C-alpha positions in Angstrom: 0.0 0.0 0.0 1.3 3.4 -1.0 0.5 6.3 1.3 0.7 9.7 -0.4 1.9 12.5 1.9 0.9 15.9 0.6 2.8 19.1 1.5 0.5 21.5 3.3 1.8 24.2 1.0 0.0 22.5 -1.9 -3.4 23.2 -0.3 -5.1 26.3 -1.5 -6.1 28.9 1.1 -8.1 32.0 1.0 -9.5 34.7 3.2 -13.1 35.8 3.5 -13.9 39.3 4.8 -17.0 41.3 5.4 -16.4 44.8 4.2 -19.0 46.8 6.0 -20.3 48.0 9.4 -20.5 46.3 12.9 -22.4 47.8 15.8 -21.0 47.1 19.2 -23.6 47.3 22.0 -23.2 47.3 25.8 -26.2 47.6 28.1 -26.0 48.5 31.8 -29.0 47.7 34.0 -29.8 46.4 37.5 -29.3 42.7 38.1 -28.3 40.7 41.2 -24.7 40.7 39.9 -24.5 44.4 39.2 -26.1 45.4 42.5 -23.5 43.2 44.3 -20.6 44.7 42.4 -17.7 46.0 44.6 -17.2 49.3 42.7 -20.5 50.2 41.2 -23.1 48.2 43.2 -24.2 51.3 45.1 -24.8 53.1 41.8 -27.3 50.4 40.6 -29.0 50.5 44.0 -29.4 54.3 44.0 -30.7 54.2 40.4 -33.2 51.5 41.4 -34.5 53.7 44.2 -34.9 56.7 42.0 -36.5 54.6 39.2 -39.0 53.2 41.8 -40.1 56.8 42.6 -40.2 57.5 38.8 -42.4 54.5 38.2 -44.9 55.7 40.9 -45.0 59.3 39.7 -45.5 58.0 36.1 -48.5 55.9 37.3 -49.9 58.9 39.1 -49.5 61.1 36.0 -51.3 58.5 33.9 -54.2 58.4 36.3 -54.4 62.2 36.8 -53.5 63.6 33.4 -57.0 63.6 31.9 -58.5 65.3 35.0 -55.6 67.8 35.2 -55.9 68.6 31.5 -59.6 69.3 31.9 -58.9 71.6 34.9 -56.2 73.4 32.9 -58.5 73.8 29.8 -61.5 75.0 31.9 -59.3 77.5 33.7 -57.9 78.8 30.4 -61.4 79.2 28.9 -62.5 81.0 32.0 -59.5 83.4 31.9 -60.1 84.1 28.2 -63.8 84.8 28.9 -63.0 87.2 31.8 -60.4 89.0 29.8 -62.0 89.3 26.3 -65.7 88.6 26.9 -67.9 85.5 26.9 -67.1 83.0 24.1 -65.0 85.4 22.1 -61.9 83.2 22.4 -61.8 79.5 23.5 -59.3 76.7 23.5 -59.5 74.7 20.3 -60.7 71.2 21.1 -59.0 69.8 18.1 -55.6 71.2 19.0 -55.8 70.4 22.7 -53.6 67.6 23.9 -53.7 65.9 27.3 -50.0 65.4 27.1 -49.6 69.2 27.8 -49.8 68.2 31.4 -46.5 67.0 32.8 -45.2 66.0 36.2 -42.6 68.3 37.6 -41.6 65.9 40.3 -41.3 63.1 37.7 -39.0 65.3 35.6 -36.9 66.1 38.7 -36.3 62.4 39.4 -35.2 61.9 35.8 -32.8 64.8 36.2 -31.4 63.1 39.4 -30.9 59.8 37.6 -29.3 61.6 34.7 -26.9 63.4 37.0 -26.0 60.3 38.9 -25.3 58.4 35.7 -23.3 61.2 34.3 -21.2 61.4 37.5 -20.6 57.7 37.5 -20.1 56.8 33.9 -16.7 57.4 32.3 -14.5 55.6 29.8 -13.2 53.3 32.5 -16.6 52.2 33.6 -17.7 51.7 30.0 -14.8 49.4 29.2 -14.4 47.5 32.5 -17.9 47.0 34.0 -18.2 43.2 33.6 -21.8 43.0 34.8 -23.1 44.6 31.6 -24.6 42.7 28.7 -22.5 42.9 25.5 -23.2 41.9 22.0 -22.5 42.9 18.4 -24.4 42.8 15.1 -23.6 43.3 11.5 -25.3 46.0 9.6 -26.5 45.5 6.0 -24.5 48.1 4.1 -21.6 46.0 3.1 -20.4 43.1 0.9 -18.3 39.9 1.0 -14.8 39.8 -0.4 -12.4 36.9 -1.0 -8.7 37.8 -0.9 -9.6 41.4 -1.3 -11.8 41.0 -4.3 -15.6 41.4 -4.3 -17.7 38.3 -5.1 -21.2 38.1 -6.4 -22.7 36.8 -3.2 -26.0 38.3 -2.1 -26.1 38.8 1.7 -29.4 40.8 1.8 -31.4 37.7 2.3 -29.7 37.3 5.7 -30.5 40.9 6.8 -34.1 40.7 5.4 -34.8 37.4 7.2 -37.3 37.2 10.1 -34.6 35.8 12.4 -32.4 38.9 12.0 -35.3 41.3 12.8 -36.9 39.1 15.5 -33.7 38.7 17.4 -33.1 42.5 17.5 -36.8 43.1 18.4 -36.5 40.5 21.2 -33.5 42.3 22.7 -35.3 45.7 22.5 -38.6 44.3 24.1 -36.6 42.8 27.0 -34.9 46.2 27.7 -38.2 48.1 27.4 -39.6 46.0 30.3 -36.9 47.4 32.6 -37.4 50.4 34.9 -34.2 51.9 33.4 -31.2 51.0 31.4 -28.1 52.7 29.9 -27.0 51.7 26.4 -23.6 52.3 24.8 -23.6 51.7 21.0 -20.7 52.2 18.6 -20.9 51.7 14.8 -17.6 51.0 13.1 -16.7 50.4 9.5 -13.9 48.2 8.2 -13.0 44.8 6.9 -13.7 41.9 9.2 -12.4 38.3 9.0 -12.9 35.2 11.1 -10.6 34.3 13.9 -9.1 31.6 11.8 -8.2 34.1 9.0 -7.2 31.8 6.2 -9.4 28.9 5.1 -8.3 25.9 3.2 -9.9 24.7 0.0 -12.2 26.8 -2.2 -14.6 29.6 -1.3 -18.3 28.6 -1.5 -21.2 31.0 -0.8 -23.1 28.0 0.6 -20.8 28.2 3.6 -21.8 31.8 4.3 -24.5 32.1 7.0 -25.8 34.3 9.8 -26.0 33.5 13.5 -27.1 35.9 16.3 -27.2 38.8 13.7 -23.6 38.1 12.7 -22.5 36.9 9.3 -20.4 33.7 9.6 -18.2 31.7 7.3 -17.8 28.0 8.1 -19.7 28.8 11.3 -17.1 31.4 12.4 -18.3 35.0 12.8 -16.6 37.7 10.5 -15.8 40.1 13.4 -11.9 40.4 13.5 -10.7 43.6 11.9 -8.1 43.0 9.2 -6.8 46.6 9.6 -8.0 49.6 11.5 -11.6 50.6 11.7 -13.5 53.9 11.3 -16.0 55.0 14.0 -19.2 56.3 12.5 -21.2 56.8 15.7 -20.5 56.6 19.4 -23.6 57.1 21.6 -24.4 56.7 25.3 -28.0 57.1 26.4 -30.1 56.5 29.5 -33.6 55.2 29.0 -36.4 55.8 31.5 -39.6 53.9 32.3 -41.8 56.6 30.7 -40.2 55.8 27.3 -38.1 58.9 27.2 -34.3 59.0 27.0 -31.4 61.4 27.4 -27.8 61.5 26.1 -24.8 61.1 28.4 -21.4 62.6 27.7 -18.6 60.1 27.6 -16.1 61.7 30.0 -12.6 60.6 30.8 -12.0 58.8 34.0 
């Protein structure tokens, strides 16, 4: 029996890259782990206490806004009548909005949460807080290259798939159920390969797939930059239970 030993240098190899954008996301919110943290545990506990007040004030506003709006409208119509004469001027029912009534104490609590978050969060916290949830996703404005050359491989089917949208929506729905959360999102552009880098054999579009909103080749995500990357956006926001949000400045430690 003759055994043929092939030199590994005879095997063809190639590199697959995704030339496009990746969004890096890190979310900070209260969990048993973050509340027990040595350095930032007190921050999460204080935010929870403020958010508890905020939740109560929001419920009170929801219950009282219709009544408060009617009081405000009746008072305005009365003031107009006394100043300009009966029925000369009145508040337009079609333009009137109950949301004109806000809760000052609710807004004050949001300002307290914003100030506490701004005081606590800096670049060191953003990078080192290990209790946060981290994930990344590919964005659809890009293409696949093999050894630096574009290939006629359509990837839009992955981004248009129900799985891609449902996974993103599930993450958002989970966050929206929280009393508060802080989200850091960065979008960077570049060329991204797999950890393996070179692959043996021949490229096949059938081996391109998507898992957890990341394009993969041979089940390996295309997330390792081949060179430098360009940052297109870098945002830090706090989200409140009343479905409002505010931007935070990313200060130095």
